[in-house]
N, C-alpha and C positions, 0 to 999 in steps of 0.2 A: 605282493607286487614288488617286495624290494628283491624278494629272490628273480622276480621276473626279468628286473633290467640286470641283474646280476648275471644273470643266465643269458641277455643280449650281449654283455660286454665280455662275456667266458666262452661261451661254446663255440665251439668250433667242430665240425665231423663228427658227431655222433647220433644221438638218436631224433626223433621227432616228438613233437608234443603240442600242447596247447599254444606255446607259443615261440618263436624261434629265433633263430640268429641264422647265418651263414649268407651273407651277403642282403639278405634282406630279411632280416630278425625282428619279432615284432613285440614290443614290449607288452602288449594285448591284443587279443585278436585284431585280425585288419582282413582286410579285403585281398586282392592280391596288388602289393606295394610295386610301384616301377622297379624295371629291373637295372639293378646299380652295383649290385653285389655282389657275393660270394660265395666263400665256399664256404660259410660259415658260411653255407654257408653258407658259405656263403655266410660270414660274418664280416665282418666289421672291424676286427680286431680293434677294438675301439679304446683299449688302455695298456698302460703299462702296469708292472705288477703292482700287487697290494688289492685295495678292495675293487671288488669288481672287475676282474681281469677274465681273460680266456680260457674259460674252465671247459673241458669236454664233456659236458653233459647230457641231458637229453633237450628234443627241441625242436617242434614240427609245426603241423600248419597253425598259423595265426590267425582266426579270422573271426567274422560275426557276420551271421546272415541277415536278410532283410527285412525279416518278419514283424509286424508287431506295430503298434503304435506306442510312442513313448514321450518324450518329454514334452514340455510345455510350449516353449518358443522355436521357433523355425532358424535354421544356419544358414537359408537365405538358400538364392541359386545356387546348384552345385558348380557353375562353371564360374562364379566371382565369389568361393568363398574366401575372405581374407584370413588365410592361413598364417600367415606372419601373426596377427593379429589373436588367434586362435593360440598359437605357440607360447606368446608372450603370458596369454593367459594361463595356459597349463604350466609353465614354471615359474611365474610370480603371482598370481591372482589365487583366489579361494575357490576349495571343490564346489561349493553352492553355488557359486555364480557360474562354473561350469556347466554345474547339471542343470541348471534353470535356462541358459542360453543359446542353447543347441539342442536339434533332436539326434537323438542314437538309435542303431539298431538294437535288439531287444537281445541279440546274442552278445553283442559288446557289452551291452550294460551288466548283463549277467557273468560273463568273464569278469568284469570289473568288479562286480560284486565279491566273486569267490579271491578276489586279490588285494580286497582293501581298498575297494573305490576308488574313486578319485585324489582321494588322498593319499592312498596308498601309492599309487600312480607317482603322483608330486614328490612324495619323501623318495622314490627311487630316485626321480631325477635329480632333485637336490644334491645326491650324491655326486653328482657331475660338477659343481661348484655354480658359482654365478655365471648366468647367460649372460657372455659380454657383446654378442653380435651375431644378427641374425641376416643370411642372404637372402635374394630372392627366390621366391618358390621356383621350382620347378614343376609344371602341372603337364599330366599326362593321363592316358586313358587305357585303363586294362580290363577286360572281362566284364564289361558294364558298369564298372567304378571309373570316378573322376579320381585322381593323385595327386595330391599336393608335397612336395618333398622338400622340406625348409632345410636350408643348412645352417647349421647351429653350432657356434664356437663357444664352448662353455670354457670354464675356468682351469679344469683338469683334463679335458678330452673334445675332439669335435665330432659330431654326429650329424646326420639328417633325421629329422623327425617328420613322418609322413604320415598324411591323413587320406583313408578312402572315403569318399562320397558317393552315397548308391543314389540310384535314379530316382529316390523319392528325398533328394535332400538331407538323408541322414547320414550322419558318420558312423561309417560301418568299422571302421579299422584305425588305431595310433599304433603308430610303429617306429623303430628307430632301426635307421639301416646306416650302411658306410657312409662317411663323409664325403658329399659330391656337392660341387659347386657346378655341375652343368657341363663340364669339359669331358667331350666325349675321346675315349680312348682310339686312336689312330692306328693300332697296330695293324698292318696290311698283310695279306696271306702272303705267305712266301710265292715267291716266282716258281711256276711249273705245278703249283697244287690247286686244287679246286674244292669247294665247299659247294654242297649240293643242301639245299633245305629237304627234310625228311623225317615228317614228324610221325611221333609215336602214337598210335592208337591205345587208349588204357580199358584192358581188357575188364569186362564186366560192367561197362559204363559207358553206355550208350551216346555218343556224339562227343565224349572226353578223346582229347589227343593232346600230347604233349610235342611243343615245339623242339625239333633235332636237326643237327646237321652231320652229314656225311663229309668227312675231309678226305679227300684221294690225293694219290702220291700222282707225281706227271707218267705218263704212258696207257696202255690200254687193259691192264689187268688181265683177269681178274688178281686181286689184290688181300693177304692177309688182312685182317681188322681186328683190331681191338674195342669192346665196349667200354666206357669208360661212368662207373656207378659210384655218385657222391658220397661225401660223410653227411653227418646228421643238420637236419634242418632244412627250410625251405628255399632250396640251394639252386641256381641258374646251371645253365648246363658247360659253362665255364668254371665252376665251383669259385666264384670270385671272392677273393679276402682282401679287402679295402681295395689297393692298386692292382693287387696280382691276381691273376688267371690262371692258374696250374693247370688245369682241364685244356685251355687254349692252347698252352706250351707245349704240353704231351700231342696234342693234334697236330699241330704244325712241325713240331719236331719230328715226330713220326712219320708223318708223309713224306718228311722229307729223306726219308731212310727207305721208302717203299712199303710202307705200311697205313692200311687207311682207317682210321678212327672214327666211332660213332660215341657222340654226346648229345645229351638231350635234359629239358631244365624237370626238375623233380615234381613228382606230382604233386606233394606240398607246397611246393613252389606255385604251380598255375593252379591249385584248385584249394588253395587254402581256405578261403570262405566255406566250401562246400564242404571239407572233413574237418573242420573245427571243432565242432559237437559230436564229432564220430568217438562216442568211448568205448568201439570195438576195436579201433585203430593197432593194427600189429604190425612188425619189422616186413611183414610180408607182402602188406597195403603199402606202405612207405616204401620200398625199396626193391624187394625179390621179385615181386609181381611181372614189376616193368622192365627190370633187367630181362627176366625170361622172355619178357614179350619181344624185347630190344632183337636179343638173340633169333627169335624169329621172322622178326622183318627182315633181318640181313641177310637170311637164308633166301630170300628171294630175290636179292638184287644183283643183276649182269655184272656189276664191275667188282663182287665181293665172290670170293674161294670159299664157299659153303664148310669146306672142311676145315678151314684154319681161322675160326672165330673165337678169340681170346676174349676173357673178359677180366679188367684190372678195377678193383675196388679199394676206396681210399678211406680209412678210418672207420665208423660203421660199416661204409660200401664192403670193405675187405673184410670184416666181421660176418657179413652177410654173404661173403662167398659160397661159403658150406651150403647154405638153403637155397642158393642162386643154382647152382650145381644139383640140387636136388630136384628144381622146379624144370629144368632143361632136361633132365634125364626123365624126368615121370613124362613129361612130354614127348619121349622117343628120341631126343637128338643127345648129341656130345659136342662139348665144347672140346677146343683145340688145347686150352690150358686157361691157366689162372694167375694171376699177379696180386698178392697181397700187400698192398700199397700202406703200410704204416699200421697193420691191421691189429686190433686188439684181440689177446688169446685169453685176456678173462672176463669176469663178469665185469659191466659198466659200471655197476653199483660200485665194486672196489674200485676201479678207476676214478669216480668222480671223487669220493674221500680222498683217495691220492694226491689229486689235481688240488681239491680245493685247502688240501695241508701244505702244498707245495707253494699256491698262490699267497696264502695268508702268513707262510715263511718268509715272504720277501718284504712284509710291511709287520714287522713284531708288534709296531705301537699302534694300536688302534685306537680310534676316537669313539665314545661310549657309541654312539650311534653305529659304528663299524661292528663293536663287542656286540651289542643288538642282533644285527646282523646277521651276522657268525654265527650267535648261537641259535636264532633261527633257522639257518641253512643246515646246521649238524642235527638241530632235531629232524628235522626233514630227511636227511641221509640215513637218521635210526630210523626212522620209517619203514626203508627199505630195507632192512638188515631181513625183515619178515615181510614179504609182499605178499604171503597168503592171506594175512590180515588184513590188507587193502580192498577196499569196496573196489567193482569195478571201475565205477564212474567217479571215484576220487583223484584229484590232481596233485602228485606231489611231484615238486621240481621240475614243473612241465610236461608232466606224461600222466596218462591216465592209469588207472589199478591194472586194465586189460595188457596194457603195453608192457609196465612191468613185470608183469606175471610171464609174458609170452616171453622176454627177452631173459630173464632169470633162468627159465626152464630151457633156453637154449645153449647147446653146449658146443658152440664151434669148433674147438680145437678137438674135440671128438668125434664132430659129422664128419670133419675134413679126412677122416681116415676112408670115406668113401670115393674121396679125388683117387682116379689113378691117373688122372690127365697130369703133364708136365706144371711143377707150382713153382712159384718164383716169389720169394718173400726180400721185400726191402724197407729198411729201418734207416732214419737220418737218427744219428748219436745224441743230437743235442733237441730232439724232441721232448718236450715236457709232459705231452697228452696222451700220447699213444708212447711207452718208453723201452727201452733197451729189456727190460722184464717180459716184454709181452713177446718180443722178437725173440728172447732166448726159449722161451717154454714153447715156441713152433718148432723151433731147431732142437731143442730137446726131444720132441715127441715125432719129429718126424725126417731128422738130420740121415736116419740109417735107410731110409726109403729112398727108392732109387729115383725117383720123379719129381722132388723137391729140391730147389736151391736158395741158399741165402746171400743175402750180402746188407754191409751195413754203410754207411757213411758219415766219416766223420766231418763234422761242421756244418750239417744240415740239418733243420727244423722240420715240422710237423707237413710243411709245405713242401720239403726238399729243397728250399732255398737256404743259402747262408744266413746264419744266425748262431746264438749263443742260447741255453738253456736258460739260463740267469734273468734273461732281457723276457720271458717268458711272451707274451703276445703284442710286446712292444715292437718284435722283431715284423709283425705282420703288417706294419704301417709303410713299410720301407717296400717303394717298388723293386721287384726282383722278378728273375724267372727262374724254372726248373732248373736244376743243374742239367749241363750238358752229358755228364756221366749217367747220371740217372736215365737219360732218354736213350742213349747208347746201349747201355745195359738191357733195356726193356727190349729194344731193337735185335740184339743179339740173343734174347731168349727166346723171342718170337720166332726168329728164322731157324734156329737151332730146333727148334720143336717142330719145325716143318718139315726139317730134312728128314726127322726120327719117323715119321708118319708111313 
């Protein structure tokens, strides 16, 4: 469980697994927590350098199902759970009382057991320091669950602890999400821009659909359009990270330049509960299939130029672009172009070790507890050196063996050779999660190809917002917007690709 909270505080745009981050990160399986979220994933970027800060690793559905009878006493009416009392007990009480005083779903209990039980969860939360203050719970409803999001001010960082309660009054999820006291973001849609609700059906899952928005420029169209594909974790359509919403920034900015944008909640964000126990989950299920479905959906929209549909992938989403291209091609279609937005060229297992090395370098003097946690993390990283030895249902750093095997076998750098359409690779030079080494690999491999372009941005982070690499995830807690030059360069690429068709 220590690793779980660490991943919550650290993961930003990369994979998907048992519990995640990105706006709606889960400390342990949860149902579907209220959207507050990120990019992280929707994450949070909960901390600054040192113990448990943002490492771009795996992270996906966090959830528990509703089956089975469990503990001894009831949590009471789901509509009147004393969430503050529960969180206080979680942070300051003992594990036995937590177990005995509330009912939980079987899936949540199983996930907890695999991570050290409530004692493990409490040990992870203890890394945040003393709980100094709790705000009033933000109560919501999502997919049949009642959610209670309790704003918590800890000694070292602030976050919300979100509880999900099912219709049988059982706690189905315990998650950490970005710090939010219920103040809603009031950013207005720019003048002349229109946003339409356009949900995305999930192929192979009857009745499933993902909330989505089609942002349209002023005018009659048809317009070129770009599909936005998130990074790791159960991310919302804005790819919310703390107070930042990079995908919304892109949607509004590009629409102002005559380009439509389609964005949607990730499958692991909307259906985390249903997917949490799926040991067969791969990158296709998490990201690729839905991006291909979005392409097919947009082809049928009257306001969209079907010959000018582009796909932008951020972080893990960028890593997935060659596979997305394959899925679109297999369906008999062709995208107009691809935008690799801080896209890893290397294996995730290599990036994760590099990120942990960097994070720990920021705090060379570790406490005994931090040293023990570091040893545990690196022991798991060592397991990923030979994923063939993992059982398919073995959970390692937030993902099952099946997921790791699929991801390690995938060579995005090689598969990208199949892309004949225009490609644009963008990279922030202050990005510590996906670095210039990845950018240079893309450039070295495809610079001589006539269909690839490359741009870097001094002073920009993984979110393509101003920051300094040495500040790590602390930069994500500042409310900013995607750099205007980045938006302009994407628009120029899309317009130029259209002229060459």
